[in-house]
SEFITOR-18413 format. One record per residue (C-alpha): residue number from 1; x, y, z. Coordinates in nm, 4 decimals. Example, Ala and Ser with C-alpha at 12.3 -4.5 7.8 and 13.67 -1.06 7.14 Angstrom:
BEGIN
vexdren	c1	c2	c3
1	1.2300	-0.4500	0.7800
2	1.3670	-0.1060	0.7140
END
This chain:
BEGIN
vexdren	c1	c2	c3
1	12.5862	9.3006	9.9538
2	12.4137	9.1171	10.2378
3	12.0395	9.0747	10.1870
4	11.8195	8.9405	10.4653
5	11.4741	8.8130	10.3709
6	11.2344	8.7754	10.6610
7	10.8916	8.6155	10.6935
8	10.6756	8.4926	10.9801
9	10.7048	8.1334	10.8617
10	10.8237	7.9580	10.5481
11	10.6350	8.1490	10.2781
12	10.9297	8.3751	10.2037
13	11.1408	8.0724	10.1113
14	10.9436	8.0706	9.7868
15	11.0736	8.4206	9.7157
16	11.4276	8.3061	9.8004
17	11.4028	8.0068	9.5668
18	11.2771	8.2181	9.2777
19	11.5444	8.4800	9.3448
20	11.8203	8.2172	9.3401
21	11.6954	8.0871	9.0060
22	11.6921	8.4403	8.8646
23	12.0459	8.5001	8.9865
24	12.1653	8.1756	8.8278
25	12.0930	8.3364	8.4930
26	12.3772	8.5794	8.5685
27	12.7340	8.5272	8.4533
28	12.9255	8.4116	8.7611
29	13.2506	8.4152	8.5642
30	13.2378	8.7947	8.5547
31	13.4361	8.9277	8.8499
32	13.2294	9.2470	8.8391
33	12.9045	9.0555	8.8728
34	12.7267	9.1698	9.1938
35	12.6462	8.8097	9.2857
36	13.0153	8.7422	9.3504
37	13.0009	8.9274	9.6841
38	12.6343	8.8578	9.7521
39	12.5100	8.6928	10.0696
40	12.1437	8.6068	10.1245
41	12.0118	8.5063	10.4671
42	11.6582	8.3867	10.5305
43	11.5002	8.4473	10.8725
44	11.1854	8.2781	10.9996
45	11.0474	8.5413	11.2371
46	10.7718	8.3255	11.3881
47	10.8381	8.3178	11.7660
48	10.7451	7.9475	11.7728
49	10.5626	7.6834	11.5694
50	10.2536	7.7232	11.7868
51	10.2665	8.0974	11.8522
52	10.2896	8.3394	11.5636
53	10.2060	8.7050	11.5068
54	9.8404	8.6249	11.4338
55	9.8157	8.4674	11.7807
56	9.9425	8.7729	11.9695
57	9.7291	8.9907	12.1952
58	9.7381	9.2935	11.9671
59	9.9487	9.5342	11.7649
60	10.1579	9.6516	12.0603
61	10.2866	9.2991	12.1220
62	10.3388	9.2459	11.7488
63	10.5418	9.5659	11.7118
64	10.7466	9.4989	12.0244
65	10.8280	9.1445	11.9106
66	10.9077	9.2562	11.5566
67	11.1434	9.5290	11.6811
68	11.3353	9.2774	11.8913
69	11.3700	9.0448	11.5931
70	11.4907	9.3270	11.3684
71	11.7443	9.4423	11.6278
72	11.8790	9.0890	11.6645
73	11.9139	9.0655	11.2861
74	12.0995	9.3977	11.2894
75	12.3394	9.2830	11.5623
76	12.4044	8.9382	11.4170
77	12.4266	9.0159	11.0460
78	12.4538	9.3935	10.9843
79	12.2743	9.3523	10.6491
80	12.2518	9.6138	10.3770
81	11.8823	9.5440	10.3287
82	11.6161	9.3660	10.5314
83	11.3273	9.2732	10.3052
84	11.0027	9.1718	10.4745
85	10.8416	8.9089	10.2498
86	10.5289	8.8902	10.4637
87	10.2061	9.0872	10.4327
88	10.1427	9.0824	10.8075
89	10.4890	9.2056	10.9073
90	10.5203	9.4398	10.6096
91	10.2098	9.6180	10.7380
92	10.3892	9.6901	11.0650
93	10.6755	9.8762	10.8988
94	10.4974	10.2123	10.9177
95	10.4994	10.1690	11.2959
96	10.8671	10.0660	11.2953
97	10.9953	10.3630	11.0891
98	11.1944	10.5511	11.2000
99	11.3579	10.3423	11.4678
100	11.6825	10.4964	11.5874
101	11.8438	10.1669	11.6880
102	11.7963	10.0146	11.3451
103	12.0343	10.1267	11.0708
104	11.9652	9.8655	10.8021
105	11.7424	9.9633	10.5141
106	11.3921	9.8184	10.5538
107	11.1464	9.7346	10.2761
108	10.8324	9.5230	10.2565
109	10.6137	9.3350	10.0117
110	10.2971	9.5466	10.0368
111	10.4002	9.8118	9.7787
112	10.4898	9.5361	9.5301
113	10.1589	9.3574	9.5787
114	9.9642	9.6821	9.5588
115	10.1305	9.7715	9.2296
116	10.0384	9.4340	9.0789
117	9.6734	9.4733	9.1786
118	9.6585	9.8304	9.0517
119	9.8003	9.7349	8.7122
120	9.5250	9.4781	8.6650
121	9.2421	9.6953	8.7971
122	9.3358	9.9955	8.5849
123	9.3188	9.7833	8.2701
124	8.9525	9.6989	8.3365
125	8.7327	9.9448	8.5250
126	8.4727	9.6760	8.6042
127	8.7115	9.4228	8.7539
128	8.6842	9.3400	9.1242
129	8.9788	9.2244	9.3347
130	8.9592	8.9668	9.6106
131	9.2371	8.9938	9.8671
132	9.3118	8.6673	10.0463
133	9.5239	8.7221	10.3557
134	9.5912	8.6415	10.7185
135	9.3413	8.7784	10.9749
136	9.5783	9.0632	11.0653
137	9.6440	9.1608	10.7045
138	9.2697	9.1734	10.6341
139	9.1665	9.3333	10.9630
140	9.4227	9.6124	10.9318
141	9.3380	9.6601	10.5618
142	9.7034	9.6914	10.4641
143	9.6437	9.6366	10.0912
144	9.2945	9.7890	10.0862
145	9.4160	10.1218	10.2234
146	9.6884	10.1475	9.9608
147	9.4453	10.0664	9.6793
148	9.1934	10.3276	9.7970
149	9.4775	10.5782	9.8344
150	9.5553	10.5156	9.4669
151	9.1999	10.5845	9.3537
152	9.0366	10.2398	9.3621
153	8.6820	10.2565	9.5005
154	8.5994	10.0428	9.8010
155	8.3226	9.8574	9.6142
156	8.5871	9.7040	9.3859
157	8.7705	9.5436	9.6796
158	8.6594	9.2259	9.8568
159	8.8579	9.0930	10.1512
160	8.8755	8.7346	10.2699
161	9.0609	8.6411	10.5863
162	9.2042	8.2892	10.5836
163	9.2630	8.1864	10.9488
164	9.5280	7.9167	11.0000
165	9.5775	7.8694	10.6255
166	9.9452	7.9710	10.6257
167	10.0208	7.7366	10.9171
168	9.8457	7.4456	10.7481
169	10.0208	7.5075	10.4165
170	10.3498	7.4632	10.6019
171	10.2421	7.1379	10.7707
172	10.0008	6.9745	10.5245
173	10.2422	6.8338	10.2668
174	9.9744	6.6474	10.0717
175	9.7460	6.9491	10.0648
176	9.4262	6.7592	10.1499
177	9.3272	6.9757	10.4461
178	9.4519	7.2913	10.2740
179	9.2434	7.2165	9.9660
180	8.9266	7.1939	10.1745
181	9.0120	7.5162	10.3565
182	9.0757	7.7105	10.0368
183	8.7573	7.5790	9.8769
184	8.5587	7.7038	10.1768
185	8.7269	8.0456	10.1685
186	8.6564	8.0789	9.7954
187	8.2954	7.9658	9.8402
188	8.2414	8.2281	10.1124
189	8.4019	8.4958	9.8971
190	8.1849	8.4259	9.5933
191	7.8746	8.4989	9.8004
192	7.9874	8.8633	9.7943
193	8.0194	8.8801	9.4136
194	7.7355	9.0627	9.2304
195	7.7093	8.8057	8.9495
196	7.8988	8.5208	8.7892
197	7.9956	8.7356	8.4906
198	8.2030	8.9751	8.6984
199	8.5721	8.9796	8.6101
200	8.7792	8.8945	8.9187
201	9.1355	8.9222	9.0399
202	9.2315	8.6913	9.3243
203	9.5322	8.8348	9.5067
204	9.7347	8.6038	9.7312
205	9.8247	8.8389	10.0153
206	10.0468	8.5938	10.2014
207	10.3628	8.4402	10.0544
208	10.2603	8.0992	10.1901
209	9.9577	8.0965	9.9611
210	10.1774	8.0936	9.6516
211	10.2682	7.7313	9.7238
212	9.9028	7.6413	9.6639
213	9.8226	7.8849	9.3830
214	9.6745	7.6050	9.1685
215	9.4301	7.5104	9.4448
216	9.2980	7.8667	9.4528
217	9.2401	7.8571	9.0762
218	9.0792	7.5130	9.0900
219	8.8553	7.6154	9.3780
220	8.7037	7.8941	9.1674
221	8.6580	7.6510	8.8791
222	8.4797	7.4040	9.1076
223	8.2319	7.6786	9.1927
224	8.1722	7.7359	8.8213
225	8.3721	8.0583	8.8140
226	8.6309	8.0776	8.5369
227	8.6594	8.4519	8.4817
228	8.9390	8.5065	8.7335
229	9.3074	8.5924	8.7317
230	9.5165	8.4791	9.0289
231	9.7979	8.7171	9.1260
232	10.0871	8.5590	9.3142
233	10.3329	8.8365	9.4122
234	10.6209	8.6019	9.4939
235	10.7811	8.6089	9.1484
236	10.7529	8.9884	9.1154
237	10.9037	9.0239	9.4627
238	11.2010	8.8067	9.3659
239	11.2419	9.0057	9.0439
240	11.2393	9.3301	9.2415
241	11.5122	9.2007	9.4725
242	11.7151	9.0802	9.1744
243	11.6970	9.4326	9.0302
244	11.8149	9.5818	9.3603
245	12.1089	9.3455	9.3628
246	12.2018	9.4562	9.0130
247	12.1614	9.8215	9.1107
248	11.8725	9.8809	8.8713
249	11.6673	10.0072	9.1641
250	11.7572	10.1772	9.4887
END
């Protein structure tokens, strides 16, 4: 099996790293083990370091660029599965399907993230979710639409766009600038919360954000808010891909 994991940056490398660790738990000495003939390729789909999908003129340019990238992946690698480990690009898949020139199977991270949020919200009817994401992910309401479609009322969903956060996570190795950015995003978000007793779920809607999960948690604590659960979908995404590899899921 040839699996291609794609992201508009380096966030998806977190998913790759977790997936590799999960696969290491397998028995490589078994000739029937699916990892024996497994190939994983990671693709950074950002057109350039200074010009990503969030910088494009609109959805038409995003879709056109994404299609070209997918076609090049198809021609170069002929993978069995292209998994889009990016909220922004995953949201474009509805516009890509069906695309007659693309034969590889396409899946994205949004259904996985949505399922994680739903599981937590269903367990507590008074819990509110905060979705942190790139401007496109928030503007297009990729996760919000799926939650509402599954019966979650709009007043239980708070969205917070985080401009330039993904880019800075990739470049700010010490995390000083990123920490200040996240603290500001959290502070702005808490202004929308009814009261400090409200149970919250903070969903990291961009795979880059998982690298700084602890800063998100600490930022809520700094504001005196401890009643929050941070959901990082990267591990669940890697687990899902591991299950596909082992034919537990189609």
